[in-house]
C-alpha positions in Angstrom: 0.4 0.1 0.3 1.3 3.3 -0.7 -1.2 5.7 0.5 -4.6 4.8 0.4 -3.7 3.6 -3.2 -3.2 0.3 -3.8 -0.1 -0.7 -6.2 -1.3 -3.6 -8.4 1.5 -6.3 -8.9 2.9 -7.5 -12.0 1.9 -11.4 -12.8 4.9 -13.3 -13.4 4.8 -16.8 -15.5 6.7 -19.4 -14.1 7.2 -22.5 -16.7 9.1 -25.6 -15.1 8.8 -28.9 -15.1 11.1 -29.3 -11.8 9.4 -28.7 -8.1 12.7 -27.7 -6.4 13.1 -24.4 -8.9 9.3 -24.0 -9.1 9.3 -23.9 -5.0 12.4 -21.6 -4.6 11.6 -19.2 -7.6 7.9 -18.6 -5.9 9.8 -17.8 -2.3 11.6 -15.3 -4.3 9.2 -13.8 -6.0 5.2 -14.2 -4.6 6.0 -11.0 -2.4 6.2 -8.6 -4.8 4.4 -10.3 -7.8 1.8 -12.4 -8.6 2.9 -15.8 -9.5 1.8 -17.8 -12.2 2.7 -21.3 -12.4 2.9 -23.9 -15.5 4.4 -27.5 -15.4 5.0 -27.8 -19.0 4.8 -26.1 -22.3 1.7 -27.0 -23.3 0.0 -26.0 -19.8 1.7 -22.7 -20.6 0.2 -22.4 -24.2 -3.1 -23.5 -23.1 -3.0 -20.4 -20.1 -1.8 -18.1 -22.5 -5.0 -19.6 -24.9 -7.5 -19.1 -22.1 -6.3 -15.3 -21.8 -3.7 -15.4 -19.3 -2.0 -12.2 -19.5 1.1 -12.2 -17.8 3.5 -9.5 -17.6 6.8 -11.6 -18.1 7.2 -15.1 -18.4 10.6 -17.3 -16.8 11.1 -20.8 -19.3 12.5 -23.8 -18.4 14.8 -24.7 -21.6 14.7 -28.7 -20.7 10.9 -30.0 -20.4 9.7 -33.7 -21.5 6.7 -32.8 -24.3 7.4 -29.6 -26.2 10.9 -28.3 -24.7 11.8 -24.1 -23.8 12.5 -23.4 -27.6 9.3 -24.5 -29.3 7.3 -22.8 -26.4 9.0 -19.6 -27.3 8.3 -19.9 -30.6 4.9 -20.5 -30.2 4.6 -17.5 -27.8 6.4 -15.3 -30.1 4.6 -16.5 -33.2 1.3 -15.5 -31.6 0.3 -11.8 -32.3 -1.6 -11.9 -28.7 1.5 -12.8 -26.5 4.7 -11.9 -28.7 5.2 -8.9 -26.7 5.6 -10.6 -23.5 9.1 -10.5 -22.3 10.5 -13.8 -22.0 13.1 -14.8 -19.8 15.0 -18.4 -20.4 15.9 -20.5 -17.3 18.6 -23.1 -17.7 21.1 -25.5 -16.7 23.0 -25.3 -19.9 26.0 -22.6 -20.1 27.1 -22.7 -24.1 26.8 -19.4 -26.8 24.9 -21.6 -29.4 22.0 -22.4 -27.3 21.8 -18.2 -26.3 22.1 -17.2 -29.7 19.3 -19.4 -30.4 17.1 -18.7 -27.9 17.8 -14.6 -28.0 17.0 -15.2 -32.1 13.8 -16.6 -30.8 12.5 -13.7 -29.2 13.8 -13.9 -25.5 14.9 -11.1 -23.4 17.5 -12.7 -21.7 18.9 -15.8 -19.9 19.1 -17.3 -16.4 21.3 -20.1 -15.4 20.7 -22.5 -12.4 21.5 -22.7 -9.7 19.5 -19.6 -9.3 20.9 -16.5 -7.8 17.8 -14.7 -6.1 19.2 -11.5 -6.6 19.9 -12.0 -10.0 16.2 -13.1 -10.9 14.9 -10.3 -9.0 17.0 -7.7 -10.7 17.0 -9.2 -14.3 12.9 -9.3 -13.9 13.0 -5.7 -12.2 14.8 -4.6 -15.0 13.0 -6.7 -18.2 9.3 -5.2 -16.4 10.8 -1.4 -16.4 11.8 -2.2 -20.0 8.4 -3.2 -20.8 6.8 0.0 -19.0 9.0 2.3 -20.7 7.7 0.5 -24.1 4.2 0.3 -23.2 4.4 4.2 -21.5 6.4 4.7 -25.4 3.3 3.1 -27.3 0.5 4.7 -25.4 2.5 8.4 -26.1 2.9 7.3 -29.9 -1.2 6.3 -30.1 -1.8 9.9 -28.6 0.6 11.6 -31.2 -1.1 9.4 -34.2 -4.7 10.3 -33.0 -3.7 14.0 -32.6 -2.0 14.2 -36.3 -5.2 12.4 -37.7 -7.0 15.2 -35.6 -4.9 17.8 -37.3 -5.0 16.3 -40.9 -8.8 16.0 -40.5 -8.8 19.7 -39.5 -6.7 20.9 -41.9 -8.9 18.8 -45.1 -11.7 20.7 -43.3 -10.0 24.3 -43.7 -8.6 23.3 -46.8 -12.4 22.7 -47.9 -13.6 26.0 -46.9 -11.0 28.1 -48.4 -12.1 26.4 -51.8 -15.7 26.7 -51.0 -14.4 30.6 -49.8 -12.5 30.8 -52.9 -15.3 30.1 -55.3 -18.0 31.9 -53.3 -15.3 34.8 -54.1 -15.1 34.3 -57.8 -18.9 34.1 -58.1 -19.4 37.1 -56.6 -17.1 39.0 -58.6 -18.4 37.6 -61.6 -22.0 38.8 -60.7 -20.7 41.7 -59.8 -19.1 42.1 -63.3 -22.4 41.4 -65.0 -24.7 43.1 -63.1 -22.5 46.2 -62.8 -19.4 47.2 -66.1 -21.0 44.6 -68.3 -24.7 46.0 -67.8 -23.6 49.9 -68.2 -21.7 48.6 -71.4 -24.7 46.8 -72.7 -26.5 49.8 -71.7 -24.3 52.5 -73.4 -24.0 50.0 -76.5 -27.3 50.7 -76.8 -27.9 54.7 -76.2 -24.9 54.9 -78.7 -26.9 52.8 -81.2 -30.1 55.2 -81.1 -28.0 58.1 -80.9 -26.0 57.1 -84.4 -30.0 56.6 -85.8 -30.3 60.2 -85.2 -27.1 61.4 -87.1 -25.8 61.7 -90.4 -23.7 58.7 -91.7 -20.8 61.1 -91.9 -20.4 61.4 -88.1 -20.9 57.8 -87.5 -17.6 56.4 -88.1 -16.6 57.6 -84.5 -19.6 56.3 -83.2 -19.3 52.5 -85.0 -15.2 52.7 -83.7 -16.7 52.8 -80.0 -19.2 50.1 -80.6 -16.7 48.0 -81.9 -14.4 48.8 -78.8 -17.6 48.2 -76.5 -18.4 44.5 -78.4 -15.0 43.7 -77.5 -14.7 44.5 -74.2 -18.3 42.4 -73.4 -16.8 39.8 -75.1 -13.9 39.9 -73.0 -15.4 40.5 -69.7 -17.9 37.6 -70.5 -14.6 35.2 -71.1 -13.4 36.4 -67.6 -16.7 35.6 -66.0 -17.1 32.4 -67.4 -13.2 31.5 -66.6 -13.8 33.1 -62.7 -17.0 30.8 -62.8 -18.4 28.8 -65.2 -22.3 28.5 -64.9 -21.9 25.0 -67.1 -20.2 23.4 -63.4 -23.5 24.6 -61.5 -26.3 24.2 -63.8 -24.9 20.9 -65.2 -22.5 19.4 -63.4 -19.1 18.2 -63.5 -19.2 15.7 -66.6 -20.8 18.5 -69.2 -18.5 21.4 -67.6 -15.1 19.0 -68.4 -16.9 18.8 -72.1 -16.9 22.7 -71.9 -13.4 23.0 -70.4 -12.0 20.5 -73.3 -13.8 22.5 -76.1 -12.8 26.0 -74.6 -9.0 25.2 -73.7 -8.1 21.9 -76.3 -10.3 22.4 -78.6 -9.5 26.3 -79.4 -6.2 24.8 -80.4 -6.6 22.6 -82.3 -5.9 19.7 -79.9 -8.4 16.9 -80.9 -10.1 15.4 -77.5 -12.8 13.1 -76.5 -14.7 13.4 -73.1 -15.9 10.3 -71.2 -18.5 11.0 -68.5 -20.7 8.3 -66.9 -22.8 11.4 -65.2 -22.9 14.4 -64.5 -21.4 14.1 -61.0 -23.8 17.4 -60.0 -24.3 15.8 -56.5 -20.9 16.1 -55.0 -19.8 18.2 -52.7 -19.4 21.6 -53.9 -15.7 21.8 -52.5 -15.1 18.4 -54.2 -16.7 19.6 -57.5 -15.0 22.6 -58.0 -11.7 21.1 -56.8 -12.0 18.3 -59.5 -13.0 20.9 -61.9 -9.9 23.0 -61.5 -7.7 20.1 -61.4 -8.8 19.0 -64.9 -8.6 22.2 -65.8 -5.0 22.8 -64.8 -4.0 19.4 -66.3 -5.8 20.7 -69.5 -3.7 23.8 -69.7 -0.5 21.9 -68.9 -1.4 19.9 -72.2 -2.0 23.1 -74.1 1.6 24.6 -72.9 4.2 22.1 -72.7 3.0 18.4 -73.9 2.6 19.2 -78.0 0.1 16.9 -77.9 -2.3 16.5 -81.2 -4.6 14.5 -79.3 -6.0 14.1 -75.7 -9.0 12.5 -73.5 -10.6 13.0 -70.0 -12.4 10.3 -68.6 -14.4 10.2 -65.5 -16.0 7.2 -64.0 -16.8 5.6 -60.7 -15.0 2.0 -60.0 -16.1 0.6 -56.4 -15.8 3.3 -53.6 -14.1 5.6 -55.9 -14.1 8.5 -58.5 -11.5 7.9 -61.1 -10.5 10.6 -63.4 -7.9 9.8 -66.1 -6.3 12.8 -68.4 -4.0 11.5 -71.0 -2.5 13.3 -74.0 0.0 11.7 -76.9 2.7 14.5 -76.5 6.2 14.4 -75.8 5.6 13.1 -72.5 8.6 13.1 -69.8 12.2 11.6 -70.2 12.1 9.5 -67.1 8.9 8.9 -64.5 8.5 11.5 -61.7 7.2 11.6 -58.3 4.2 13.6 -58.1 6.1 17.0 -56.4 8.2 17.1 -60.1 6.5 18.7 -63.4 5.2 16.9 -66.1 6.9 18.4 -69.2 8.3 21.2 -67.2 5.3 22.9 -66.8 2.3 22.8 -64.3 3.7 21.5 -60.2 2.0 18.9 -59.4 2.5 19.3 -55.2 -0.5 21.0 -54.7 -2.7 19.2 -56.2 -1.2 15.9 -54.6 -1.4 17.6 -51.3 -5.4 18.3 -51.7 -5.8 14.5 -53.3 -3.9 13.3 -49.8 -6.9 15.8 -48.0 -9.4 14.0 -49.9 -8.2 10.8 -48.8 -7.8 9.9 -52.7 -4.1 9.5 -54.7 -2.4 11.3 -58.2 0.1 9.0 -60.1 1.4 9.8 -63.8 2.1 7.0 -66.4 4.7 7.9 -69.0 4.1 5.4 -72.5 3.6 7.4 -75.9 2.6 10.5 -74.0 1.4 11.1 -70.1 -1.8 10.0 -68.4 -2.3 11.8 -64.7 -5.0 9.4 -62.8 -6.7 11.0 -60.3 -8.5 8.7 -57.7 -10.8 10.3 -54.5 -13.1 7.9 -52.3 -16.4 8.7 -52.6 -16.7 7.9 -49.0 -15.1 11.3 -48.9 -17.5 13.3 -51.4 -20.4 13.4 -49.5 -23.6 14.1 -51.5 -25.2 17.4 -50.7 -28.8 17.1 -48.7 
C-alpha cells in the first residue's frame, strides 16, 4: 500500500517441470509479484490461450513434451502474446543455445542454480523496460490520434478555403455581370440610338466606339466564365469538363474526347470545384507543354472511388517522376497531390507514348449535398 492507493502487482508466469525450482522461484517472487505456474510448455500454452496475460514469463529450456525453444517460438508467433518479455531458465551455459533463444525472441537468460538477487534484478529490469515500451506505445497512439485530428482539421480548412475562393469568384463574376457589363450594354444601346439620329458622316467615330464596346463585352464575358463557369453549377461536372475541353483543347486545335458516365452534380461543392479546377490545370498543362495532337478525359466510378484520367499523346517525360515534380516542365503537381491526399485520394502519373495523370478520390469523402 502507498497511502490509500494499492499498487497492482505485476504477474509472472513460471514454466518449469522441476518442483524444486518452482518452489524456489515462488518463494523469491511471491511477495512482490502475482505468480502463475505451468509445469510444461503445453500447460503454459493452454493458460495463454485461455486469456492469461502475464507481464513476464520465466521459461525453462529442458522440459518433457515441447521444450523451451518450441514453447518460446509458439508464444512469439502468436500476436496476442508476442510482446510478453520472456526469460529462459537453463542449466546449460553455451553460446550457441543462448544465441538460438535470443533469436527466437527471448530477452534474457538466467542460469541454474538460481541466484535470488540475480532473478530479482533481471525481472525488475525487463519489467521496467516493458513499462517504458508500453508508455512509448501509448504516447505514439496519442500522437497518431493528434496527427489524425490535425490532418482532418486541415482537410476541413482546405475545403473551407476552396469554397470561400469559389464563392468570391462567383461574387466577382456577378458584380461584373450586374455592374460593368450591364452599363456597357446600356451604353451600346444608347450609342446605337444616337447613331440612328445622326448623319452617316459623324457615325464613323461611333462605330469605332461600338466595336470597342463589343470587344470589351466579349472579354468581360470570357473573364466571368473563367472566374465561375455557370455550366459547372447548372449541368454538373461531366458537362462542365466537356465545355472545358472545347474551350481549352479545341481552341488550340487539339483533338479531344471526354467520357463521363454522369454529371456528378450531387458531389459536395468543394470536391466538385476542386476536381473541375484540377482537370482545367491539367488541360492547360497539355496546351502549354505537351505538344500533343490528341487528348482524352475520362470520369468514372470504380467501386467506392471516382476515377479521373487525363491523357495526351505528347512528348511525355524523359523519365517517370514523383507527383512533386512537373509534367513536361510545366504545371507543378505538389499542390494538387496535397489536396488529393486531404480528400483521402491518390494522384499517379504514367508515361507511355504521352502522359496519363490519374486522380482517385474516395466517394465516401465526397458526401452528397442534402
